[in-house]
N, C-alpha and C positions, 0 to 999 in steps of 0.2 A: 296491400295488395301490390305485385310487383310492375317496376316499369319494363314496358315493353321497348327489344331494341330495335334503335330504328331499321326501317325495310331496307333505306339505301346501302345498309354494312352487308346484308346479303345478297341483295341483286348486285353488287357489284364484284362480289366475289363468285356467282354464277357467271356474269359479262367476263371477267379474267378466264373462267374457263373454256368458256365457248371462243375466246379471241385466241387461245392457247391450240385448240384444235385448227381452228382456219391458218394460225400462222405452221403449223406442220405440215399442213398439206401446202401452203407455200413453199414451203422446205422442201418435201418432195419433188414439186413441179418447177425448182430452181435449182433443183442438186445439191440442197444442204446450204445455198448460197441466203444468210441472213444479212449481207450489206446492202445497203441502200432500198426499206421498201420503197415500193411505186404508191406518190400520195393517193391514186383513186384507187388501189387495192385497199388502202387502210379506212377509208373513208367509204367503199363499197361493204369492209367488214363492220364497220361502226353500224350503218345499216341495217345491218342485221340483229346486230346485238342489241341495240339499244332497247327495241320494241319485246323484243323475246324477252327481256330482262327489267322491264317495266321501269327503263331509267330515260332520263331527258339531260342533253347539255344545253347548260343556259350559256353562253358569251357573258363577260363582265366586262370590268372598266379595263381601256387598253391605253397603255404608256407609249407613246412615241418619239425614240429618240430623234435631234437634229440628223438630217438627212445631208447624207457625205457624200461630196464629189471629188472623183478625181481623174484627171486627162490621160486618158491611153495612147498606146506607143501611133498608135493610127490615127491619134490626133481628136478623138471625138470624146467623151462625158460618159462615165461611168456613175453613177447611183448607188449609195450601200445606205442599206435601211437596216436597222435595228429595232423590232418592236419588242414590249412583253403588255402578256394579257392575262386578266384572270375570267376560272370557269369553275360554274355552279352544278356538279352533277346533282341531278333532283331525283327521289325516286317517286314516280305517278300513283307507287299504290298509298302513301301516305305522304308524299311532300318531303318528307325527309331530306337532309341536301349534307353534302362535303364541299367546299371549295378548295383549291387547287391553282396553279398558274405556272406558263411558258413562258419562254420566248421565242425568236424567231430574226433571221438576216438574212435581206436578200438581197442579190445584186443586180443590177441591167441597164443597157445601154440605153433602154429606151423608158418606159411608160411603166413596166410590171414589176420593177423593185417594192414596190408595197406589195402588190399581191404575193409576189415572192415569197417575203415576210411573213405574210401572216398565212399562208401556206403552209412554211415550215413551220409556226409556232403552233398552230390548231393539230398539224401531224404528231408532232412532239408530244405535245400534251396528251392524243388519244392512244398513244404507243405508251407513254410511263405509266397512262392511268388504267391500263390493261394487261402491262407488263411484259410487252411484246419487244425481242430483242432485235436494235437494227444496229450491228456494230457500226456501220456509219455514221451516225448518234454517239455512240460509244466512243468513237476516236477521236471524234473531235471535240468531245468533251462538253461542250456546251451545245449550243443554239443553232448553231450554224457550222456550216464547213468552208464559208469565207474568209480567205485567211490574210492577215494584216496587209496595208496596204504599203506597197514604196514610201510615203509618205509619212505612215506610222511607225513603220520598220527603224527609218530615221530615227523619229522622234524617241525612242526605246532605246537605240544604240549610243543616241547624244547623252539621254539619262544614263545610262550605264558608265558612259566616260567619265561624268563626272560623279559619281560614288567614289568616296574614299575607298573602296577595294571592290573590285570589278569581280574577283572570283566568287568572293565570299557573296555580294550581291544574285552572284546568276544562280548559288549554290541556297540561298534565300528561295529565292523564286521558282526554282526546282520543285523545294521540299512542297510548298506552296499552291504550284499548278501543275506539276510533274513533268515541266519542262524547263532546262536550261537552253534550250535553243529559239530565240526569239523568232526568227524566220519559219520558224513551225507554229505560232500562234496563233487564232483564228481572232478575228477583228474583235469578237463578243468577249476573249479575255484583253484586251487590249487597256482598257480604263483598269482591267484589276492589276494586270502589269508593272501600268506604269503607278498607280497607288504605292504597288510592295515595293517599285523600287527608289520610289520617293521620301518612303519609309525606314531608309537607310541610311546610315554618313554619309552626305558631302565631302565633295576635298576643302569645300570653303567652310566644314566645320570646325568647332572648335573641336582637339582632343579631352573626351572624359580624361578624369585623374585614373580611372584602372586603366585607359586605353595606354596613357602615358608612361606609367609604372611598367606594364610590359615590353613598350618602346625602349625605353631609357634600360632596363633587362639585357636586351637584345643589343645594344650600347656596348655596356658594359663587358657583356661577353667577347665582344669583338674587338675587347682590351681598349675601348675610348672613353673616355667621362663624357655624359654628356651634356654636363652643367659649359665646359670646355668648347665642344660642338655648337652649343645653343651661343654661346659670345659669337664665337668665330663668324657664323651665317647670322648674325645678328636678330636672334629672334625670341621670345619672349617665351619663359616655360607656361606661364599664366593665359596666355592667348595662342599658342600652339593650335594650327591647324594642320591637319588630314595633308593637305597642301606639301605644308612644310614639313611635312614627316617623311614626306617622297624625297623632297631637295635634301635633310639629311642624309637620309640613306643614301642617296646616288655620291654625295659628298665625303662620306662614309670611306666606299667604294672607293672613290679615287683615293682617297689618301691611302689606304692600304694597296693600290694596285702603284703605287709611287713606292710605297716604301717595300717593295718585294722584290 
């Protein structure tokens, strides 16, 4: 006897078709604008789609990050909240289920920051589940459009300044996150960005053998002898750091200027 396909899959396919039709109606009314779907419209759509497709969405576990505060220019306090939540999509026909998740960020200067984060999280999940395009979410790439704060921007700048190769670190950041402009990052990208920057060599790190080989070749190409430069600066090949590499580069540059 063949095993029957869980009803949730066919129901979800039907739900996406219905949602696509509704989204087209939105776009016609909005003059083709797919940016910034209103939460109220999204949830009204859900009320239509779920019963028609015999589906229910059951909220699951919620993960709440510590609330972050920042002083505003006017002297007030801005609250930033990031949450993630699990959702179970259940077929009321046979009880079959799929599980997914989403996250959201909220910012407010009163007590609405948590509700904003929850609303964005729910809206993001529904749109992704039903395959409805929202360019505002696409452009932020993550779970909210709240940009990094001034304090977070300072942390990122400081972390970058301590890397052995800032241009290289920014290039690595862009390859992983999609941008090397740290002031364009959202707060939900902040943790990933700090982790990525933290994974590249620091100025205080000892150079790898491969990195030293490349550096010493550059010195030789500049018509200098690596051992003599090391000796002149009282550096050791065994413990040469990236910061000392910078000092050696500056020293060689000075010698070349004097010889010119």
